C-alpha positions as CSV (number, residue, x, y, z in Angstrom):
1,M,65.3,113.3,147.9
2,A,65.3,115.0,144.2
3,Y,67.8,113.4,141.8
4,P,69.8,115.6,139.3
5,K,68.8,115.7,135.6
6,S,72.5,114.1,134.9
7,I,71.1,111.0,136.7
8,I,67.6,110.9,134.6
9,K,69.6,111.4,131.5
10,T,72.3,108.6,132.4
11,S,69.0,106.4,132.9
12,A,67.8,107.5,129.3
13,L,71.2,106.1,128.2
14,L,70.9,102.8,129.8
15,I,67.7,102.1,127.7
16,T,70.0,102.2,124.4
17,I,72.7,99.8,126.1
18,G,70.1,97.4,127.2
19,V,68.1,97.5,124.0
20,A,71.3,97.1,122.1
21,Y,72.8,94.2,123.8
22,S,71.9,91.4,126.1
23,S,74.2,91.0,128.9
24,I,75.8,87.6,128.5
25,S,76.3,85.4,125.3
26,L,78.3,82.4,124.0
27,A,80.4,84.5,121.6
28,S,82.2,87.7,121.1
29,G,80.1,90.9,122.4
30,F,76.7,89.3,122.8
31,R,76.7,86.8,119.7
32,L,74.9,83.5,119.7
33,P,76.1,81.7,116.6
34,E,74.6,78.2,117.3
35,V,71.9,78.1,114.9
36,S,71.5,74.1,114.3
37,T,72.2,70.8,116.2
38,V,74.9,69.8,114.1
39,G,76.3,73.1,114.3
40,I,76.7,72.9,118.2
41,G,78.3,69.6,117.6
42,T,81.2,70.9,115.4
43,S,81.6,74.0,117.2
44,N,79.8,76.0,114.3
45,A,82.7,75.2,111.9
46,L,80.3,74.6,109.0
47,V,80.5,77.4,106.5
48,A,82.3,75.4,103.7
49,N,80.3,72.1,104.4
50,T,78.2,71.1,101.2
51,T,76.4,67.8,102.8
52,E,74.9,68.5,106.0
53,I,71.6,70.1,106.3
54,G,72.3,71.7,109.5
55,A,75.2,73.7,107.8
56,L,72.6,75.7,105.5
57,P,71.8,78.4,108.1
58,Y,75.7,79.1,108.3
59,N,76.0,79.5,104.4
60,P,72.9,79.0,102.4
61,A,75.0,78.8,99.1
62,G,75.1,75.0,100.2
63,M,71.6,74.6,99.2
64,S,72.8,74.0,95.5
65,F,74.4,70.8,96.6
66,H,71.1,69.3,98.0
67,E,68.2,67.7,95.9
68,G,64.3,68.1,96.5
69,K,63.2,69.7,99.7
70,A,64.8,69.4,103.2
71,L,64.1,70.6,106.7
72,A,66.3,70.8,109.8
73,A,65.0,72.0,112.9
74,G,66.2,71.8,116.8
75,I,66.0,73.2,120.3
76,T,68.8,73.9,122.6
77,M,68.7,74.3,126.2
78,L,71.4,76.6,127.6
79,N,72.5,76.4,131.2
80,Y,74.7,79.4,132.2
81,D,76.5,80.4,135.4
82,L,77.7,83.8,136.2
83,T,79.2,85.4,139.2
84,V,80.9,88.6,140.4
85,T,83.1,89.5,143.5
86,P,83.2,93.2,143.2
87,D,86.1,95.3,145.0
88,G,84.7,96.1,148.4
89,G,81.7,93.6,148.0
90,T,80.9,90.0,148.2
91,K,80.9,87.1,145.7
92,T,77.4,87.5,143.9
93,D,75.7,84.9,141.6
94,N,73.6,86.2,138.6
95,A,70.1,86.2,140.1
96,G,68.2,86.1,136.8
97,E,67.2,83.3,134.4
98,D,70.0,80.9,134.0
99,S,68.4,78.4,131.8
100,F,67.1,79.0,128.2
101,L,65.4,77.4,125.2
102,I,66.7,78.5,122.0
103,P,65.0,77.0,119.0
104,N,66.0,77.1,115.1
105,L,64.9,76.2,111.9
106,F,65.9,75.9,108.1
107,F,63.7,75.0,105.1
108,M,64.9,74.6,101.6
109,A,63.2,73.6,98.2
110,R,65.4,73.0,95.4
111,G,63.9,74.2,91.9
112,N,63.7,72.4,88.7
113,G,66.6,74.6,87.4
114,P,69.8,76.2,89.1
115,W,67.5,78.2,91.7
116,S,67.1,76.9,95.4
117,F,65.0,78.7,98.2
118,G,65.4,78.7,101.7
119,L,64.2,80.3,105.0
120,S,66.1,80.4,108.1
121,I,64.5,81.2,111.6
122,N,67.0,81.6,114.5
123,S,67.9,83.9,117.6
124,P,71.4,85.3,116.8
125,F,71.5,87.7,119.8
126,G,70.2,87.5,123.0
127,L,70.1,86.0,126.7
128,E,69.8,87.6,130.5
129,T,71.4,88.7,133.5
130,K,70.1,90.2,136.8
131,W,72.1,91.7,139.7
132,P,70.6,92.2,143.2
133,D,70.5,95.3,144.8
134,E,73.9,96.7,146.4
135,T,76.0,94.1,144.2
136,F,78.2,96.7,143.4
137,P,79.5,99.1,146.1
138,V,80.2,102.2,144.1
139,F,76.7,102.7,143.1
140,A,76.1,103.5,146.9
141,G,74.5,107.1,147.2
142,P,73.8,109.4,144.5
143,L,74.4,106.5,142.0
144,D,72.4,104.0,143.3
145,P,69.4,104.4,141.0
146,V,71.4,103.5,137.9
147,E,73.0,100.5,139.5
148,P,72.3,97.6,136.9
149,E,69.6,95.4,137.7
150,L,67.9,93.3,135.2
151,S,68.9,93.2,131.4
152,R,67.2,91.1,128.7
153,I,66.9,90.9,125.2
154,K,64.9,88.5,123.0
155,M,64.8,88.7,119.2
156,V,64.3,86.6,116.0
157,N,65.7,86.5,112.9
158,L,63.6,85.7,109.7
159,N,66.2,85.1,107.0
160,P,64.6,84.3,103.4
161,N,67.4,83.1,100.8
162,L,67.9,82.3,97.1
163,A,70.9,80.0,95.9
164,Y,72.1,79.8,92.4
165,K,74.1,76.9,91.2
166,I,76.6,78.3,88.4
167,D,78.1,74.8,87.6
168,N,78.4,71.5,89.5
169,S,81.1,73.0,91.9
170,T,80.3,76.5,92.5
171,S,76.8,78.1,94.1
172,V,76.3,81.3,95.2
173,A,73.4,82.8,97.6
174,F,71.7,85.9,98.5
175,G,69.3,86.5,101.3
176,I,67.5,89.0,103.4
177,N,67.9,89.4,107.3
178,Y,64.8,90.8,109.2
179,Y,65.7,91.4,112.8
180,D,62.6,91.4,115.0
181,V,63.8,92.8,118.6
182,M,60.6,91.7,120.3
183,D,61.3,92.3,124.1
184,V,64.1,94.2,125.6
185,V,64.0,95.0,129.2
186,L,66.9,97.0,130.9
187,N,66.1,97.7,134.7
188,T,68.2,99.5,137.1
189,Q,67.8,99.2,140.9
190,A,65.1,102.0,140.7
191,L,64.0,102.3,137.1
192,K,62.0,100.3,134.8
193,I,63.0,100.4,131.0
194,N,61.8,98.4,128.0
195,G,61.9,98.9,124.1
196,S,61.4,97.1,120.8
197,G,62.0,97.7,117.2
198,T,63.0,96.2,113.9
199,G,65.7,96.4,110.9
200,F,66.7,94.8,107.8
201,G,70.0,93.5,106.5
202,F,71.2,91.4,103.6
203,N,73.6,88.3,103.4
204,L,75.8,86.6,100.6
205,G,77.3,83.1,100.4
206,V,79.6,81.4,98.2
207,Q,80.8,77.6,98.0
208,K,83.1,76.4,95.8
209,K,84.1,72.5,95.4
210,I,87.5,71.4,94.2
211,G,88.0,67.7,94.5
212,A,88.2,66.7,98.3
213,L,88.1,70.1,99.2
214,S,85.3,72.6,99.6
215,L,85.6,76.4,100.5
216,G,82.9,78.6,101.9
217,L,82.3,82.4,102.1
218,S,79.4,83.8,104.3
219,Y,78.8,87.5,104.8
220,R,75.9,89.1,106.8
221,T,75.9,93.0,107.0
222,S,75.1,95.0,109.9
223,V,71.7,95.6,110.7
224,D,70.2,99.1,112.0
225,V,67.3,98.6,114.4
226,D,65.1,101.6,115.3
227,I,64.1,101.3,119.2
228,S,61.4,103.1,120.7
229,G,61.3,102.6,124.3
230,S,59.5,103.7,127.6
231,F,61.1,104.8,130.8
232,D,59.4,104.7,134.0
233,A,61.4,107.0,136.6
234,T,58.6,106.8,139.2
235,G,61.1,104.9,141.6
236,I,63.1,108.4,141.9
237,G,60.4,110.4,142.3
238,S,60.3,111.5,138.5
239,G,57.8,110.7,135.8
240,A,57.8,108.7,132.6
241,L,60.2,109.3,129.6
242,A,59.7,108.2,125.8
243,A,63.1,107.9,124.2
244,R,64.6,106.6,120.9
245,T,67.6,105.5,119.1
246,S,69.1,103.5,116.5
247,V,71.4,100.5,117.4
248,E,73.6,99.0,114.7
249,F,74.1,95.1,115.1
250,P,77.3,93.9,113.8
251,D,78.2,92.5,110.4
252,L,79.7,89.2,110.5
253,L,82.2,87.4,107.9
254,Q,82.8,83.6,107.7
255,L,85.5,81.9,105.9
256,G,86.0,78.2,105.8
257,A,87.8,75.3,104.4
258,H,86.1,71.7,104.5
259,Y,88.6,68.7,103.5
260,Q,87.2,65.0,103.1
261,V,90.3,63.2,104.0
262,N,88.5,60.1,103.1
263,D,85.0,58.3,103.0
264,K,84.9,58.6,106.6
265,L,86.5,61.7,108.1
266,G,85.7,65.1,107.2
267,I,87.6,68.1,108.7
268,E,86.9,71.9,108.6
269,L,88.6,75.1,109.8
270,D,86.6,78.2,109.8
271,I,87.5,81.9,110.8
272,E,84.7,84.5,111.8
273,Q,85.1,88.1,112.1
274,T,82.3,90.2,114.0
275,G,82.5,93.8,113.3
276,W,82.0,95.2,116.9
277,S,83.6,98.4,115.7
278,S,80.2,99.4,114.6
279,F,79.4,100.1,118.3
280,D,81.3,103.2,118.8
281,K,78.6,105.8,120.0
282,I,75.3,105.9,121.0
283,K,73.0,109.0,120.9
284,V,69.7,109.0,122.6
285,T,66.9,111.4,122.0
286,D,63.5,112.1,123.5
287,A,60.4,111.6,121.3
288,A,60.7,115.0,119.8
289,G,64.2,114.3,118.4
290,A,66.1,116.6,121.1
291,E,69.2,115.0,122.2
292,L,69.7,113.6,125.6
293,I,73.2,112.4,125.9
294,T,75.8,110.8,123.7
295,S,78.1,107.9,125.2
296,T,81.2,106.4,123.6
297,S,81.8,102.6,123.7
298,K,84.6,102.0,121.1
299,W,84.7,98.1,121.0
300,D,87.0,96.4,118.4
301,D,86.3,93.9,115.7
302,V,86.9,90.5,117.1
303,T,87.9,87.1,115.5
304,A,87.0,83.4,116.3
305,Y,88.7,80.2,115.2
306,R,86.7,77.1,114.5
307,L,87.5,73.5,114.0
308,G,85.0,70.8,113.5
309,F,85.2,66.9,112.7
310,I,82.6,64.9,111.2
311,Y,83.3,60.9,111.3
312,Q,81.0,58.5,109.6
313,L,81.0,55.4,111.9
314,N,78.9,53.4,109.7
315,N,76.3,53.8,107.0
316,K,73.9,55.3,109.5
317,T,75.7,57.1,112.2
318,K,77.9,59.8,112.3
319,L,80.1,61.3,115.0
320,L,80.6,65.2,115.5
321,F,83.5,67.0,117.5
322,G,84.7,70.4,117.6
323,Y,86.7,73.2,119.2
324,S,86.7,77.0,118.9
325,V,88.5,80.0,120.5
326,D,86.5,83.2,120.3
327,E,87.9,86.6,121.5
328,G,86.1,88.9,123.9
329,V,85.6,92.4,123.2
330,T,87.9,95.1,124.6
331,D,87.5,96.2,128.2
332,K,88.3,99.8,127.9
333,Y,84.8,100.6,128.3
334,F,83.8,97.7,130.2
335,S,80.2,97.2,131.9
336,A,78.7,94.5,134.3
337,R,76.0,94.3,131.8
338,V,78.3,92.9,129.1
339,P,81.2,90.7,131.3
340,G,81.9,88.1,128.9
341,N,85.6,87.4,128.2
342,D,87.7,85.2,125.8
343,R,86.4,81.6,125.6
344,D,87.1,78.3,124.6
345,L,84.2,75.9,123.3
346,V,84.4,72.2,123.2
347,S,81.8,69.9,121.7
348,A,80.6,66.5,120.6
349,G,77.5,65.3,118.9
350,V,76.1,62.3,117.0
351,T,73.5,61.9,114.2
352,H,71.7,58.6,113.3
353,D,69.9,58.2,110.0
354,Y,66.5,56.5,110.3
355,G,65.7,56.6,106.5
356,D,63.6,59.3,105.6
357,W,64.7,61.5,108.6
358,T,67.7,61.9,110.9
359,L,67.9,62.1,114.6
360,E,70.6,64.6,116.0
361,A,71.9,65.3,119.5
362,S,74.8,67.6,120.7
363,Y,76.5,68.9,123.6
364,M,78.7,71.9,124.2
365,R,80.9,73.4,126.9
366,V,81.7,76.8,127.0
367,T,84.5,77.9,129.3
368,L,85.2,81.8,129.5
369,D,88.2,83.1,131.1
370,D,88.0,84.8,134.4
371,R,87.8,88.7,133.9
372,D,89.6,90.6,136.6
373,Y,88.7,94.2,135.8
374,N,90.6,96.8,137.6
375,S,90.0,100.6,136.5
376,T,91.4,103.9,138.2
377,T,88.5,106.2,136.5
378,A,86.0,107.6,138.9
379,P,82.1,107.0,137.6
380,N,80.4,110.0,136.4
381,T,77.1,110.2,134.2
382,D,78.5,107.1,132.6
383,A,79.7,104.2,134.8
384,N,80.8,102.2,131.9
385,G,85.1,101.8,132.0
386,T,85.1,103.1,135.5
387,L,86.0,101.4,138.9
388,A,82.3,101.0,139.6
389,F,82.5,97.6,137.9
390,N,86.0,96.9,139.3
391,G,86.0,93.2,140.3
392,E,86.6,89.4,139.4
393,Y,83.9,87.7,136.9
394,E,83.6,84.2,136.4
395,S,81.2,82.3,133.8
396,S,80.7,79.4,132.1
397,A,77.8,77.7,130.1
398,D,76.5,74.3,128.8
399,L,74.5,73.8,125.9
400,F,72.3,70.3,125.1
401,S,70.8,70.6,121.6
402,V,68.4,67.7,120.0
403,G,67.1,68.3,116.5
404,A,65.7,66.2,113.4
405,S,66.6,66.8,109.7
406,M,64.8,65.0,106.5
407,K,64.7,65.2,102.9
408,F,61.7,64.6,101.0
């Protein structure tokens, strides 16, 4: 059976959606804010912290308040559980990988003068889902070739920074973000799709100490990534198609206040906004630049609220606690490829000083609100926001992180 060109073009559009976004994440949209072990223990409330090395990936301006050289490195195991009960179908588990290892690293060196240099390596976006064939009954028939199957994105952010200490209480930082989207796979039940690309952005940081109070600001620009992908349509009796697009990863604004209550207890409150409104319209072209299709998503900017505690148990051991509330993106153009929702993050951790180095361990539980999606819009060449994805989505995650930091 030959499929109409509208189906082929819709499939080309899916290249863009898969390249732009992983299907699941732990924060708004497809964000992965966990970039240090100490950050996981405090639910990522560290943008105003001037004492922890694990706070530096969140706000490199903090390098000015550390001496010499320092290194923080860790690895996080993420276990993810996702199920969908589609209207007219049966409860189905995500068939993709449900356990991931996410590394992170930050190195800094303080100069003789007011300057400091730092390098952060982390993965701010990513993860994976895979839906078995016939999960969503509406895709039976002519739409079957574009029913979602495997969605995956692997990327790394290389982020060199310079910090300048204006005076004993004030520091600013500037950095470059290099996004290397190394491996993107977005398969439907009949089509094989992959792509990769790179892009640049920059970040700014500020920290100000006022007695026991520290204030922090961190801003990261959006990053445009030019994607080149291959599209194999032999599963529906067609050939191969090269496709290109440009994807804009969102900008990130974090504001924080850290208050040192006494010599044992520090409390921090952060507010983070993710600029998902940049994800408005996708234009897909072929290799010659001819437009294949344009699709509208219209996500909204979202806000997260984070509360963290660090308690000095004794002269060597610290206890970490955190709680965060993250908004999910709008479901007006909902897709089963991005089925996240509002979520609560609860975390705890511990650090122990062994002299030249410190061992760190943290745990975080992520509970997402169930999403009961119910659209009355019939699917056409774009199933997003239509009854094709009607159903109940349930998900949760556990993160276990270990790391070490040292000054030398």
